[in-house]
C-alpha positions in Angstrom: 0.1 0.1 -0.1 2.9 2.2 1.0 4.5 1.5 -2.5 1.4 2.5 -4.5 1.0 5.9 -2.4 4.5 6.7 -3.4 3.9 5.6 -7.1 0.7 8.4 -7.1 2.9 10.9 -5.2 5.7 10.4 -8.0 3.0 10.9 -10.5 1.6 13.9 -9.1 5.0 15.4 -9.2 5.5 14.7 -12.7 2.1 16.5 -13.6 3.0 19.4 -11.3 6.5 19.6 -12.8 4.8 20.3 -16.5 1.9 22.4 -14.8 2.9 25.4 -17.1 2.2 23.3 -20.2 -1.2 22.2 -18.5 -2.2 25.8 -17.7 -1.4 26.9 -21.4 -3.5 24.1 -23.0 -6.4 25.1 -20.5 -6.4 28.8 -21.3 -6.0 27.7 -25.2 -9.0 25.3 -24.9 -11.2 27.5 -23.0 -10.8 31.1 -24.8 -11.2 28.9 -27.9 -14.5 27.1 -27.0 -16.1 30.3 -25.0 -15.3 32.3 -28.3 -17.1 29.9 -30.4 -19.8 29.7 -27.9 -20.2 33.6 -28.0 -20.4 33.6 -31.8 -23.4 31.1 -31.7 -26.4 32.9 -33.0 -29.5 33.2 -30.6 -32.0 30.6 -31.0 -35.7 31.9 -30.4 -38.5 29.7 -29.7 -41.9 30.1 -31.4 -45.2 28.6 -29.8 -48.6 28.5 -31.2 -51.9 26.6 -29.7 -54.7 25.0 -31.6 -57.9 23.4 -30.6 -59.7 20.6 -32.6 -63.4 20.7 -31.7 -64.9 17.4 -33.1 -68.2 18.0 -31.1 -70.5 19.1 -34.0 -74.2 19.9 -33.0 -75.5 17.9 -36.1 -73.9 14.8 -35.1 -76.5 13.8 -32.5 -79.2 15.1 -35.0 -77.9 12.7 -38.1 -77.0 9.8 -36.1 -78.3 6.9 -38.1 -78.9 8.8 -41.3 -75.4 9.5 -42.4 -72.0 7.8 -42.0 -70.6 8.7 -38.6 -66.8 8.8 -38.9 -64.3 8.4 -35.9 -62.9 12.1 -36.1 -60.7 11.7 -33.2 -58.7 8.7 -35.0 -58.7 10.6 -38.1 -57.3 13.7 -36.4 -54.6 11.3 -34.5 -53.6 10.0 -38.1 -53.4 13.7 -39.4 -51.0 14.4 -36.2 -48.9 11.2 -37.1 -48.4 12.2 -40.8 -48.1 16.1 -40.3 -44.5 15.9 -40.5 -44.0 13.6 -43.2 -42.0 14.5 -46.0 -45.1 15.6 -48.6 -46.5 18.0 -45.6 -43.0 19.5 -45.0 -42.1 20.2 -48.3 -45.5 22.1 -48.5 -44.4 23.8 -45.4 -41.2 24.8 -46.7 -42.7 26.4 -49.9 -45.4 28.0 -48.1 -42.6 29.7 -45.7 -40.5 30.6 -49.0 -37.5 28.6 -47.5 -37.0 26.9 -50.8 -35.6 30.3 -52.0 -32.4 29.8 -49.6 -31.4 26.5 -50.8 -29.5 25.8 -54.0 -29.5 22.2 -54.8 -31.4 19.1 -53.9 -29.1 18.1 -51.2 -29.7 21.5 -49.5 -33.4 21.1 -49.8 -33.4 17.7 -48.3 -31.1 18.5 -45.3 -33.8 21.6 -44.8 -36.5 19.1 -44.8 -34.7 16.8 -42.2 -34.1 19.7 -40.2 -37.9 20.7 -40.1 -38.9 17.4 -39.2 -36.6 17.2 -36.4 -37.3 20.6 -34.8 -40.9 21.3 -35.4 -42.6 19.8 -32.3 -46.2 19.1 -32.5 -47.7 17.2 -29.5 -51.0 17.0 -27.7 -51.0 19.4 -24.1 -53.2 17.0 -22.2 -54.5 13.5 -22.6 -58.3 13.2 -23.7 -58.4 17.0 -25.0 -57.9 17.9 -28.7 -55.5 20.7 -27.5 -52.3 20.8 -29.3 -48.7 22.8 -28.5 -46.6 23.8 -31.8 -43.1 24.7 -30.9 -40.2 25.5 -33.7 -36.6 27.0 -32.7 -35.0 29.4 -35.2 -32.3 32.1 -35.1 -34.4 34.1 -37.3 -37.5 35.2 -35.4 -39.5 36.1 -38.5 -39.1 33.1 -40.2 -40.0 30.8 -36.9 -43.5 32.7 -37.4 -43.7 31.7 -40.9 -43.0 28.4 -40.6 -45.5 28.0 -37.5 -48.2 29.7 -39.5 -47.6 27.5 -42.4 -47.4 24.2 -40.2 -51.0 25.5 -39.0 -52.5 26.1 -42.8 -51.2 22.5 -44.0 -52.9 20.9 -41.0 -56.0 22.6 -41.6 -56.1 22.2 -45.4 -55.0 18.4 -45.0 -57.8 17.7 -42.9 -60.5 19.5 -45.3 -58.7 18.1 -48.2 -58.6 14.4 -46.9 -62.2 14.5 -46.0 -63.4 15.6 -49.1 -61.0 13.1 -50.9 -62.4 10.4 -48.7 -66.0 11.6 -49.7 -65.1 11.5 -53.4 -63.4 8.2 -53.0 -66.4 6.6 -51.0 -68.9 8.2 -53.8 -67.1 6.7 -56.7 -66.7 3.4 -55.0 -70.5 3.1 -54.3 -71.4 4.0 -57.6 -69.2 1.3 -59.3 -70.7 -1.3 -56.7 -73.9 0.0 -57.3 -73.6 -0.6 -61.2 -71.8 -4.0 -60.4 -74.8 -5.4 -58.1 -77.5 -3.9 -60.5 -76.3 -5.7 -63.3 -75.9 -9.2 -60.9 -79.8 -8.3 -59.7 -81.1 -8.3 -63.4 -79.4 -11.4 -64.2 -80.8 -13.0 -61.1 -83.9 -11.8 -61.8 -84.0 -13.3 -65.6 -82.9 -16.5 -64.0 -85.5 -16.8 -61.4 -88.1 -15.5 -64.2 -87.2 -18.4 -66.6 -87.3 -21.0 -63.9 -90.7 -19.9 -62.7 -91.9 -19.9 -66.2 -90.1 -23.3 -66.9 -92.0 -24.9 -63.9 -94.9 -23.0 -63.1 -97.1 -25.9 -61.6 -94.6 -27.3 -59.5 -93.3 -24.1 -57.4 -95.0 -23.0 -54.2 -97.9 -20.4 -54.3 -100.1 -18.9 -52.1 -101.7 -22.2 -51.4 -98.3 -23.6 -50.5 -95.5 -25.8 -51.7 -96.0 -28.8 -53.9 -96.4 -31.1 -51.3 -98.7 -29.3 -49.6 -100.8 -29.0 -52.6 -100.4 -32.7 -53.0 -101.8 -33.2 -49.5 -104.6 -30.6 -50.1 -105.2 -32.6 -53.7 -105.6 -36.0 -51.5 -107.6 -34.2 -48.6 -110.3 -33.0 -51.5 -110.0 -36.3 -53.2 -111.1 -38.1 -50.0 -113.8 -35.5 -49.2 -115.6 -35.5 -52.7 -115.7 -39.4 -52.4 -117.4 -39.0 -49.0 -119.8 -36.5 -50.4 -120.3 -38.7 -53.3 -120.9 -41.7 -51.1 -123.3 -39.5 -49.3 -125.2 -38.5 -52.2 -125.5 -42.1 -53.2 -126.9 -43.2 -50.2 -129.5 -40.3 -50.1 -130.4 -41.5 -53.8 -130.9 -45.0 -52.4 -133.0 -44.0 -49.4 -135.3 -41.6 -51.6 -135.4 -44.5 -54.2 -136.4 -46.8 -51.6 -139.2 -44.3 -50.1 -140.6 -44.0 -53.5 -140.8 -47.8 -54.0 -142.7 -48.2 -50.7 -145.1 -45.2 -51.3 -149.0 -45.7 -50.9 -151.7 -43.2 -51.9 -152.6 -42.5 -48.2 -152.7 -38.9 -49.1 -149.3 -38.9 -49.7 -148.1 -40.6 -46.7 -146.2 -43.8 -46.1 -147.3 -46.2 -43.4 -144.0 -45.2 -41.3 -145.2 -41.5 -41.5 -148.7 -42.1 -40.9 -147.9 -44.3 -37.7 -145.8 -41.4 -36.6 -148.5 -38.7 -37.0 -151.3 -40.5 -35.4 -152.5 -39.7 -32.0 -153.9 -42.0 -29.3 -155.7 -41.5 -26.0 -152.5 -43.4 -24.4 -149.9 -40.7 -25.4 -150.5 -38.3 -22.7 -150.0 -41.1 -20.1 -147.1 -42.3 -21.5 -145.5 -39.0 -21.9 -146.4 -38.6 -18.1 -144.9 -41.8 -16.9 -142.0 -41.1 -19.0 -141.3 -37.7 -17.1 -141.7 -39.5 -13.4 -139.5 -42.2 -14.9 -136.9 -39.6 -15.4 -137.3 -38.2 -12.1 -137.0 -41.5 -10.3 -134.0 -42.5 -12.2 -132.2 -39.3 -11.0 -132.8 -40.7 -7.5 -132.8 -44.5 -7.5 -131.2 -47.2 -9.5 -132.8 -49.3 -12.2 -133.8 -52.1 -9.5 -135.5 -49.8 -7.3 -139.3 -51.1 -6.8 -140.9 -47.5 -7.6 -138.6 -47.4 -11.0 -139.7 -51.1 -11.8 -143.4 -50.5 -11.1 -143.1 -47.4 -13.6 -141.6 -49.0 -16.4 -144.3 -51.9 -16.1 -147.0 -49.7 -16.5 -145.5 -47.7 -19.2 -144.5 -51.0 -21.3 -148.3 -51.8 -20.9 -149.4 -48.8 -22.1 -147.0 -48.5 -25.2 -148.3 -52.2 -26.1 -152.0 -50.7 -26.0 -151.0 -48.0 -28.1 -149.3 -49.7 -30.7 -152.0 -52.3 -31.0 -154.5 -49.4 -31.5 -152.5 -47.7 -34.1 -152.3 -51.0 -36.1 -155.9 -51.4 -36.1 -156.1 -48.0 -37.5 -153.5 -48.7 -40.1 -155.4 -51.9 -41.3 -158.5 -50.1 -41.6 -157.1 -47.3 -43.7 -155.4 -49.8 -46.3 -158.5 -51.2 -46.9 -160.2 -47.9 -47.3 -157.3 -47.0 -49.8 -157.4 -50.4 -51.6 -161.0 -49.6 -52.5 -160.6 -46.3 -53.6 -159.4 -45.0 -57.3 -156.8 -42.8 -55.7 -153.7 -42.4 -58.2 -149.9 -42.5 -56.4 -148.9 -40.0 -59.4 -151.2 -37.6 -58.0 -149.8 -37.6 -54.8 -147.7 -34.2 -54.0 -145.3 -35.9 -51.7 -144.5 -38.6 -54.3 -144.1 -35.6 -56.8 -141.6 -34.2 -54.2 -139.7 -37.3 -53.8 -139.4 -37.8 -57.6 -138.0 -34.2 -57.9 -135.3 -34.8 -54.8 -134.3 -37.9 -56.6 -133.6 -36.2 -60.1 -131.5 -33.3 -58.4 -129.5 -36.4 -56.2 -128.9 -38.1 -59.7 -127.5 -34.8 -61.4 -125.7 -34.1 -58.1 -124.1 -37.7 -58.2 -123.0 -37.2 -61.6 -121.3 -33.8 -60.8 -119.4 -35.4 -57.8 -118.4 -38.2 -59.9 -116.7 -36.0 -62.4 -115.1 -34.1 -59.4 -113.7 -37.0 -58.0 -112.3 -38.0 -61.3 -110.7 -34.9 -61.7 -109.1 -34.7 -58.3 -107.9 -38.0 -58.8 -106.1 -37.3 -62.0 -104.5 -34.5 -60.0 -103.3 -36.5 -57.4 -102.0 -39.1 -59.7 -100.2 -36.4 -61.7 -98.7 -35.0 -58.5 -97.6 -38.6 -57.6 -95.7 -38.8 -60.7 -93.6 -35.8 -60.3 -92.8 -36.3 -56.6 -89.5 -37.6 -57.4 -88.5 -34.5 -59.1 -90.0 -31.9 -57.1 -87.4 -31.9 -54.6 -84.8 -31.1 -56.9 -86.7 -28.2 -58.6 -87.5 -27.1 -54.9 -83.7 -26.9 -54.2 -83.1 -25.0 -57.4 -85.8 -22.6 -56.5 -84.6 -22.1 -53.0 -80.8 -21.4 -54.3 -82.1 -19.1 -57.1 -84.2 -17.0 -54.3 -81.1 -17.0 -51.7 -78.7 -15.8 -54.3 -81.5 -13.1 -55.5 -82.0 -12.2 -51.6 -78.3 -11.8 -51.0 -77.7 -9.7 -54.1 -81.1 -7.7 -53.5 -79.7 -7.0 -49.9 -76.3 -5.7 -50.9 -77.8 -3.7 -53.7 -80.0 -2.1 -51.1 -77.3 -1.7 -48.7 -75.1 0.0 -51.1 -78.0 2.3 -52.2 -78.8 3.5 -48.6 -74.9 4.0 -48.4 -74.7 6.0 -51.1 -77.9 8.2 -49.9 -76.1 8.3 -46.5 -72.7 9.5 -48.1 -74.6 12.2 -50.0 -76.3 13.5 -46.9 -72.6 13.4 -45.1 -71.2 15.4 -48.2 -73.7 17.9 -48.1 -73.4 18.4 -44.3 -69.8 18.7 -44.8 -70.2 21.4 -47.5 -72.8 23.3 -45.7 -71.2 22.9 -42.0 -67.8 22.2 -40.3 -67.6 18.9 -38.7 -64.3 19.6 -37.3 -63.5 23.2 -36.2 -59.8 24.5 -35.8 -59.5 27.3 -33.3 -56.2 29.0 -32.8 -55.9 29.4 -29.2 -52.4 31.2 -29.6 -51.3 32.5 -32.7 -47.6 31.7 -33.6 -45.6 34.0 -31.1 -41.6 34.4 -30.8 -40.5 34.3 -27.1 -38.7 37.8 -26.1 -35.7 35.7 -24.7 -33.9 33.5 -26.7 -34.0 29.5 -25.5 -30.8 28.9 -27.0 -28.0 27.8 -27.4 -27.5 26.8 -23.9 -24.3 28.9 -23.4 -24.3 28.5 -19.7 -24.2 24.5 -19.7 -21.8 24.7 -23.1 -19.2 27.2 -21.0 -19.3 25.1 -18.1 -18.4 22.0 -20.2 -15.7 24.1 -22.1 -14.2 24.8 -18.6 -14.0 21.2 -17.7 -12.9 20.2 -20.7 -10.0 22.7 -20.8 -9.1 21.8 -17.3 -9.4 18.1 -18.3 -7.2 18.9 -21.5 -4.6 20.7 -19.4 -4.1 17.7 -16.7 -4.2 15.0 -19.8 -1.5 17.1 -21.5 0.7 17.2 -18.3 0.6 13.7 -17.7 1.3 12.7 -21.2 4.3 15.0 -21.2 5.5 13.6 -17.8 5.5 10.2 -19.3 7.1 11.1 -22.6 9.6 13.3 -21.0 9.9 11.6 -17.6 12.3 13.5 -14.9 13.3 11.7 -11.6 12.0 13.8 -8.6 12.6 11.5 -5.5 15.6 8.8 -4.7 12.4 5.9 -4.4 12.0 6.9 -8.1 15.3 6.3 -9.2 15.6 3.2 -6.8 12.6 1.8 -8.9 14.0 2.6 -12.2 17.4 1.4 -11.6 17.2 -1.4 -9.0 20.7 -0.3 -7.7 21.5 0.2 -4.3 21.2 3.9 -3.3 24.1 4.9 -1.6 22.9 8.5 -0.4 21.2 11.8 -1.5 22.3 15.4 -2.0 19.8 18.0 -0.8 19.1 21.4 -2.7 19.5 24.2 -0.7 18.0 27.4 -2.3 18.9 31.1 -1.7 16.0 33.5 -0.3 15.7 35.1 -4.0 15.2 31.7 -5.3 12.7 30.7 -2.8 11.1 34.1 -3.1 11.1 33.6 -6.9 9.6 30.0 -6.7 6.6 31.3 -4.3 6.0 34.0 -6.9 5.8 31.6 -9.6 3.3 29.4 -7.7 1.4 32.5 -6.9 1.4 33.4 -10.6 0.3 30.0 -11.9 -2.6 30.1 -9.1 -3.5 33.7 -10.2 -3.9 32.5 -13.9 -6.2 29.8 -12.6 -8.2 32.0 -10.8 -8.3 34.6 -13.7 -9.5 31.7 -15.6 -12.3 31.0 -13.3 -13.2 34.7 -13.0 -13.5 34.6 -16.7 -15.7 32.0 -16.7 -17.8 33.6 -13.9 -18.2 36.7 -15.7 -19.4 35.1 -18.9 -21.9 33.2 -16.7 -23.2 36.4 -15.2 -23.4 37.9 -18.6 -25.6 35.2 -20.1 -27.9 35.0 -17.1 -28.3 39.2 -17.2 -29.2 38.9 -21.1 
């Protein structure tokens, strides 16, 4: 450890021995650097603030009628592309900066410079308030550049909105023409298909299978009605065959219409029997008694009616009354004729229904394929029609949106602060640069002294000589200085530190001057 300390002391002694070189280098570097800093032109910052209002009053009123674009995303895209090369070239031409360039290289360098130095950023998150800054040595030129930036930004937003509207309208018109042709073609295919399979397609009465089922149902109903008509005809014929000339009444009708003394009693007993059955069972004695009496009365009534019928038959047989002159018989003949005509009609109807049903059964295998083709054609037509209607609706919405953009401003740009130059320069950072120059100058002096001590070493102690030669040291001879030499040595040291202090004083004066500007 002691040896390391001795080596460090010898190193410092070597640097101290070359101190005047270090002082000269430090003064040279500091004066040269401070002079360059003093000659640097002042940089003035130009600021501007703009507010972008996207909350138009018409937006809630037109919601659902027009295409609502996300203006915030559109603005963010314009902000990110504001400093693109095409926009910066517009800014240069608006500010007449291209007049100061001689060739393409200088113009490209100017474009790169503006892209780096123009600052455009949002002040607060969530609000469309933006701050524009630009720093330049020319105050008026900085204002012109920021004004050009604002102009280009507003023009780009308006122009981009119009370009998008024109592009959207062109696209919609093109798509409408395409889908109109496809829609006409689909309509022709569907029309030809319906004409070809006119009897096998669904209608207001249902599809093919529903109609076939309906035909089968109609056939069964027609057969049932035919059977009913035939049974009615047979019944009328049988009644005609059994008719007797008894005032136009048959024996059955005569029996039904005859009245006897027993009818009232039979009706009364039937009512009593119903009342008893509501209270008792069939085996109750009272019920059985009433049933026996009622049975006996009915037998007596039937016997009396039979006697009357025999007497009436004998009377009719002895008379010359003609059956054809009986009005009931004549009415039965008329009814029979009507039933025969109706039977013929129903047979024709049944034959027609059978024909339809058999024809439908013959086509039952081809109908599913035809139905599938019809559904496919309808599906294609519906899809094309839906798209066509959608494009027409979008076209109308785009037209309304374009008219709104032409009559009102959906986005309003408000310049909160016009481009304004700060009264005091913001650059260059002379205080910082001067401090760096001082540090660099002192470091350069120390480095030069160190290098000189290494290139031109001087032995300053017995230990250093011992390390360098490795030979045994016999003795040392001390230097005895006179008082004049001692004073001169002290004066030189004071001069050295005075120069160092003077260098620091110059630095302090420069800093104070920069602060007071």
